[in-house]
N, C-alpha and C positions, 0 to 999 in steps of 0.2 A: 802654568795656570790651572791645568786639570787637577794637579795634586793639591793646590790650594783650595779648589772648589770641592774636592772629594768629600770632606766631612759634611758639608752642607747637602751634597747629593745623597749621602747615606742617611742623613736625618730625614730628608724628603721621602726617600724610599721607605724608611721605617714608618713614617706617618701614613704613607699609602697602604702599607701592609696592615697597620692597625685599623685604618678606616675600612678596609675590606673585611677584616675580621668582624667588625661591628655588624656588617651586613650578613656575613656568613653565619653569625650566631643569632641573627634576627633581633638585634638590639637597636636597629634603625629601621624606620618604616619604609616599605616599598609600595608605590602607588600604581595600581593597574588602570591604564587608560581605557576608554570605551571602544578602542579599535586596535587591530593587530599592529605590533611595532617591530620593524626590522632595524636593528642597530648596526651602524657602520662605525668602526673605531680602530684604534691602534694602541700600542703601549709606549710609543715614543713621543717626544716633543716635536711638534711641527709636522711637515707634510709627509704623507705616505699614500697619496692618491685617494684619499677619502672622498673628495668631490667627484672625481671621475667614476668611482664605484657607485656613489649616490645616483649619478646620471644613468649608469648601467641599470641599476635597480628600478629607477623610475620608468625607463623604457620597457624593462622586463615585465613589470606589473601592469603597466598600461596594456601591453600585448595580451596579458592574461585576463583582461577585462576589469581590473581594479581601477579605482579612482584614488590614486596615491597623493600624499602630501609630504613635503619635506619639512622636518622639524629641526631647527638649528638654533644655536645660541645667538647667532648673528654677531660673532666676535668683533669688537671694536666698532660696531655700527651704533648709531644713536639710539636705536630701539633695543639694544642689548639688555638694559636694565628694566625698561618698562614693558617690553614685548610689543608685538604688532603683527598685522596681516600684510605681508609683502605682496602676495597674490592670492586671490580667492578662486582662482581657476578661470576667471573671466577678465579681470582687470589688474594691471600692475599698479600697486598703490604706493610704492616707495621708491626713493632714489637709492643708489648704492651707498651713499653716506648714511642713510637711515637703516637700511637692511643689513649692511655688511657686504663685502665684495662677493663672497661665494654664494650666499642666498640670492643676491640680485642676479648673478650670472645664471643660476638655475631657473629663476623665475622668467628670465628672458627666453631661455631655451625651451622651457616647458610651459607654455601659456595655459594649458588645461590643468596643470598641477597646482595644488595649494602650496604656498610657501609661508611658513610661520616662524618668527624669530622671538627670542627672549630667553632669559635665564631660567624661567619656570617652564620647563618642557612639558610637564603634565598639563598645565593650563593651555599650552599651545595645542596639545593633542585633543583636549576637550573642545577647543574652538574649531579645530579641523573637523571633528566629528559632527559638530553642530551645523557646519557648512556643507555637509554631505560627503565628505571624504571617508573612505572605508579602509585605508591602510596608511601607516606612517613610516617613512624612512627617517630614522633618527641619525642625524649627522654628528660625528664625534661623540658617540654615546657610550663607549665602553666603560668609562669611569663614572658615568652618570647613573649610578646604581639605584637611586631612589625611584627611577622609572622602570617598571616591569617591561620586559621585551619578550617577543616570541622567537626571534632568531638573533643571535649575537655573532656578527661577522667581524673578524679582526684582520687587518692587513699587516704583514710582517715582511721585513727585508733583512737579509744577512748583512747589509751595509749600515744597519742601525747600530751605532756604537752603544756599549753598555751605559756610559755616562749620559746618553741622550734618552734614556728610558724613563717614562713616567711611573712605571711599575716594574717589578721583577719579571723575568722571563716566565716564571712559574704561573703568573697570572693568566697566561694563555689557556690554562686548563678551564677557565670559565667560558671560553668561546665555544660556540657550536660549530663554527666553520672558521678555519684559518686560511687566508689567501697569502701565498708566499710569492714575493716578487722574483721573477726570473730575469736576469740581465743577459744581454746578448753574448757576453764573454763566458757565460756559464752554460750555455745550451749544450755544448758538446760533452759536458761532464755531468749532465743532469742525473744519470743513473748510477754514478759512482757512489760508493758507500760513504766517502768523506765529503760529498757534496753537501752544502749547507741545508738544502731542501730535504735530503735523505736523513740527515742528522735530526732535523726538526720532526720528521715523521716518526722516527724511532723514539724521540723524547716524549712526543705527544701522540701516542699511538691510538688513543681513544677519541681524538678529534678528527673531524673531516678536514683534510688539507688538500688544497688545489693550487696550482701554479697560475700566475698571471704575468702579463707583460704590459709595458707602457709603450704605445706606438703613436706616431704622429697621425693626426686626423686631417691635417691640411693647414696651409698658411693662408692668411687673409689680410687684406689691406685695412689698416686702421681707419682710413678716411671714409670708406663706404662699405666695409665688410665684404667686399668682393673677393673671390678666390684668387690666390697668387700661386702660380705653378712653381714646383721645386726646381725645375730646369731653369727657369728665369732667375732664380735666386743664387744658384750655384756659382756663377761667374763673379758675383758681386762681393765686395769687401763689406763685411757686416759687423756692426757693433751690437752685441747682445746685452740686454739688461733685464733685471727682474727684481721684484719685491716679494719673494716667496720663501718658504722655509728651507727648501733644498735647491738653491740656485745651480749648484754644480751639475745636478742631474739634467736640468734644462739645457745648460750649455753643452753637456756631453751629447745629448740627443741631437742638437743642431749639428754638431761635428760628425756624428754618426750618419747624418743625412747628407754629408758631403759639403756642408756650407763652410765658407772661408770666414771664420770668426776671428777678426783681427784684434778685438779687445772685448772685455766683459765688465759689467758693473753690477754689483749686488747691493740691494737695499733690504731693510728688515721686512719680515713677513707682514702682509696687509698694509704695505706702505702707501701713503696717500698722495705722494708726488707733489710737494710744494714747488713753487716757481724756482726756488734755488736749485732743487734737484734736477728739474727739467733743463735749467740753464747749464748745469754740469754735463748732462747727457749731450746736449747740443754742442758744447765746447769740445768734448772728446770726439764727437762725430766729425767735426771740422778739422781738428788737429790730426786725426788719423786718415783724413781724406777718404772716409768711408762712403759707400754707395747707398747703404740701407741700414735702418735700425730694426732690430727684432726683439720682441718681448713675448710674454705669455698672455693667454686669453684673460686670466685673472687681472693682470696689470692693465690690459687694454681697456677694460670697462671704465677705469679711472682716468684714462688719458684721452678718451674719444672726443670730449668736448674742450680739450685744451688746445687752443689755436696756436700756442707757442710751439708745440711739437708737431702739430698737424701740417706745418709748412714743409716738413721733411718727409721723405719716403719711409714709412713705418709699416712693418707687418707684424702680425702676431700668430703664434702657433697654438692650435687646438690639439689636445691629446685625447686618446681613448684607451680603454683597457681591453686587452684580449685575454679572456679567461677560459680555462678548461671547460669544454662542453659539459663535463660531469658536474660542474658547479651549478649550471642552470638546471640540470636534471635533478640534482639534490634539492634545489629550491622548490621545484615543482612537486616533488615527493612530500616535502614538508607542508606546502600549502594544501595539497590534497588531503592531508591528515587533519587539517583544522576542522572543527565542528561547523556545520553550516546552519 
């Protein structure tokens, strides 16, 4: 299958290279919004912890005294084409169906942050500025080159396959900061010259490169969002399911925590869980004589009001990023260099 798709992939890559050249040669306009922009992105299709990094940055800039806003396309939300204010920092104005799952999740966690969605990110930045926000965190912004940014942060993993890239590896030279994902089985070899992180540092020696890890932040009950201890879950037979871009990483994380995952179900990214899918999950739960269902936080927001699945024990996992302290120090240095 990969060989059949290869010609289309290379055509796509050629198109991406040509599009980037138009910006490099100043043949396409770039719009400067009225507030600083921190872009979070990647060069792969699908998940690479952009949302956890956006959360990290919102926490970080709140602590520095900024009033930050998240700017997102709101992928597959009803407001993706028209745009809209998901949260003005005081009131949550949208459902997850309107906002998209990830912006809605951010708006719930950060009630004081602005959350704006829509394809026209420049207009979202203008609206954020009008409402008093003084910094924008641009979600999935690396390819959105028509919007000027002050810091370009790109997440990269050695487990990203070449055919899964939206742009060639050389595009990382546009980044100000590269965050390299460190997996648990790589930690002992991190300083080896043939370690993927060291190879990346040699290839992109002019970029700032820092390591990060993805860690569990806790398990929570779907019914009431109350915490659920890891110790109480370990003896249970668990069915894990998700509708995210990289489900195997989620399943692996559960197993690393010592959970007995007896079966897994994967759905497409941003999956909305129609009744037929929920019926399938329940059927497998009963067939496997499982004790508990486990999913991601992103999936949980779409299941919270579904009585069909809430009759069963369901928990969801929150994740967090552990980033090198030098990354935070680098951000502080950049912010201090901005004109006031």
